[in-house]
N, C-alpha and C positions, 0 to 999 in steps of 0.2 A: 641522736640519730633523727634525721628529718624524714617524716613519713607523709606529710601533707603533699597532695597532688602527685604522689609517686605511683608508678605501676608496680603493684605487689602481687606476686604469684605464690600461691600455696599449693605445693605438690604433695598429694597424699596417696597412701596405699589402700585405704578403705573408707567408705562412708562412715562418718562420725569422727575421723581423725582430725579434720579441720576444726571441729568444735572443741574437742578435748584438748588438742594441742595449742590452738591459737585463736579460739573464738573471740576472746576479749580484744586481742590485738586487731583482728579483722574489723570488729565493730568500731573500735577507737579510730582506726585508719580511715574507715569509710566516712566517718563524721568529719574528717579533715580533708575530704575530697580526694582521697586516694582511690585509684582504680584497682579493686581487689578481685582477683580471679582464683577460684579453686579448681585445680586440675587433677582429674582422676584418670591415670593411665593403666590402672591395675583392676582386674576383675576377680571377685571372690571365687575360689575354687572348691570350698567346702560345701557339704550338702545343705546346710542352713543358708549359706550365702547364695547358692544357686537357686534354691527354692524361693528365697525372698528378694531376688535381685531387683526386680522392677520396683518393689516396695522400697528397697534400700535407696534406689536412685531418687525416688519421689521424696523420701525423707531427707536425703542429702540436699535436694533442691529447696525444700522447705527451710532447712537449717541455714542454707546460704542466703535465702531471702531475708530471714530474721537478722542475720549478722551483717548483711550489706555487701555480699559478694556475688559475683557472677559465676555460675557453675559451667565448667567445660569438661565434658566427658569425651575422651578421645575416640575416634573411629576404630583405631587399632588399639588393642589392649593386651596386657600380659597377665596370665594367671598368677595369683598371689602364691600359689603352691610351687610354681617353678620360676618365680621372679629372680631368685638368687643366681640362676644359671642363664638368665636372659637379660642381664644388665645392659649389654650393648643395644639390644632391641629397645629397652626402656629409654636409654639415652637418645636413640633416634626419634622416639615418640615425643620426648619432652623438649628436644633441642630448640626448635623454632619458638616454642612458648617461652623458654628461658631468655631468648634473645629480646623478647618484648619487655621483660621485667627489669625494674631497677633493683628490687629486693625480692629474694626468693626465700621462702620459709619451707622447711621440710623436716623429715624425721631425723632423729639422732642416729648416727651410724652404729651405736652400741646397743640398740634395742634388741630385745629377745626375739622379736618376730622377724623372720627372714625377709619378708616383703618390705618391711620398714628399712632394713639395712640395704636392700637392693635399690630402693628408691633413693636413699641417701647417696649411694655409690654412683648412680646415674646422674644425680645432680652434681656430684663432685666432678665427674667427667665433663659435664656440660658447662661448667663454670671454671675450667682451667684458665688461669690468668693470662697465659700467652695468647688466648683467643678472646676472652671477654673478662671484664672486671665487674663482677656483680657482688653485692652484699648478700651473703648466705647466712641464714639463721636456723638453728636446730630447735625444735620444740620437743616437749616431753609428752608421752602418752601413758596414761594410767593403765596398769596391768601389762605393760610392755617395757617401757623405759625402766620402771622400778622393779621388774621381776626377772631380770637377767641374773646369772650367777654372781656377777660383779656389778654393783650399782655405782657407777662412776660418773654419772651425769652431774656436772658441776657448773651451775649457772653463773654467767658473768654479765647478764643483761636482764633487767627486770622491766616489765611494762605495768605501770600503775593503772588500776581500773577503778572507775566509780561504780556506785550501786546500780545504775542503769545498765552499764556494760556487763556487769556480773549477771544481772537479770536476763539480759539478752542471751548470754552464753548458756545459762541454765535452761531457758526456754527452748533454745535450739537443741540442746541435748535431749529434752523431753520429746522431741519429734521422733527420736529413734526408739520406738516401742519394741522393735525386734532385737535391739543391741544392748539394752540396759541390763546390767548385771552387777553383782557385788564388785566394788572397786571403781566403777565407772558410771555411777548413778548421777543425776543432777546434783544431789546433795553432796556426793563425793567431790564433784568438781568445785562446788562452792567452798567446801572445807579446804581443798587444795589451794584455792585462790586466797583464802584467809591465811593459810600457812605461808605461802610465798609473799604475801603482804607483810606479815610480821617479820619475815627475814629481810625485808627491804625497806622497812620504815613506813609502810603504807597500810591502809586497812585491807585492801585487796590488790593482788598483782598476779601476773603470770611470769614464769621463769624461762629463760632461753640460754642457749650458748651461741655466741657469735663464731661462725666458722671462718668467714672472710668479710672484711670491710675495708674500704679504701678511702683515704683522704687525699684527694687529687687537687 
C-alpha cells in the first residue's frame, strides 16, 4: 500500500486513540511526505473528560505534533455517551473531511466502546463505494478492542516500525497524563508493538484490518 504523498485522515472518538491506535503509522507516513490529519468529532461526556477537556485537547495537540499530524477538532461535536444514537450526525460532521482523504483510519466496528463503534459506522456510511472509493483501515485500541465479550479483531495488515517511530509513539502517549492507566501505558504500547512485530516477522509493528481497498 502506497502512503507517500497521500492525504491520510485518522478519525478518532477520544484524545489518545490516535496514538494508541496508529501513532507509528502516522509518524511513518509523515516521514514519507504524507499529509496526516487527526479528526476529533466526538466530545467526552463523562465527569473526568468534562473536567479535563481543555487539558485533553492540549495533550492531543502535543501528541499530534510529536507524531507529525495536524489536529482538526470539529466545531460541531457529538457526545461520546450518545454517539451510538447520533451516527447520522457524526456522518454529516465527517463527510467533507473524508472527501479530502485518500486513506481513512478509524476504530474497529467491534470495539467494546459504543463511541468507537459509532465512529466506525459513520465512516462506513461516508465511504460507501457508490459515492466514493476510499481505502479504509481499522486500528486496535488497548482496553477496548481487546476487552469486548468476543475478541475477533483479526489483523490482515501490518506496519513495520523502526526504533525511532516506536519512541515517538511512546513519547506521544506520555503526553496523556490524565489518561494513562493499566493496559494503556507507554510501556504497554511498546510491548504491543513488540508482540505485533513478532507476529509479522519484524522487531516492532502495528496491526490493522483493511476494511476497503481498491486497485483501480
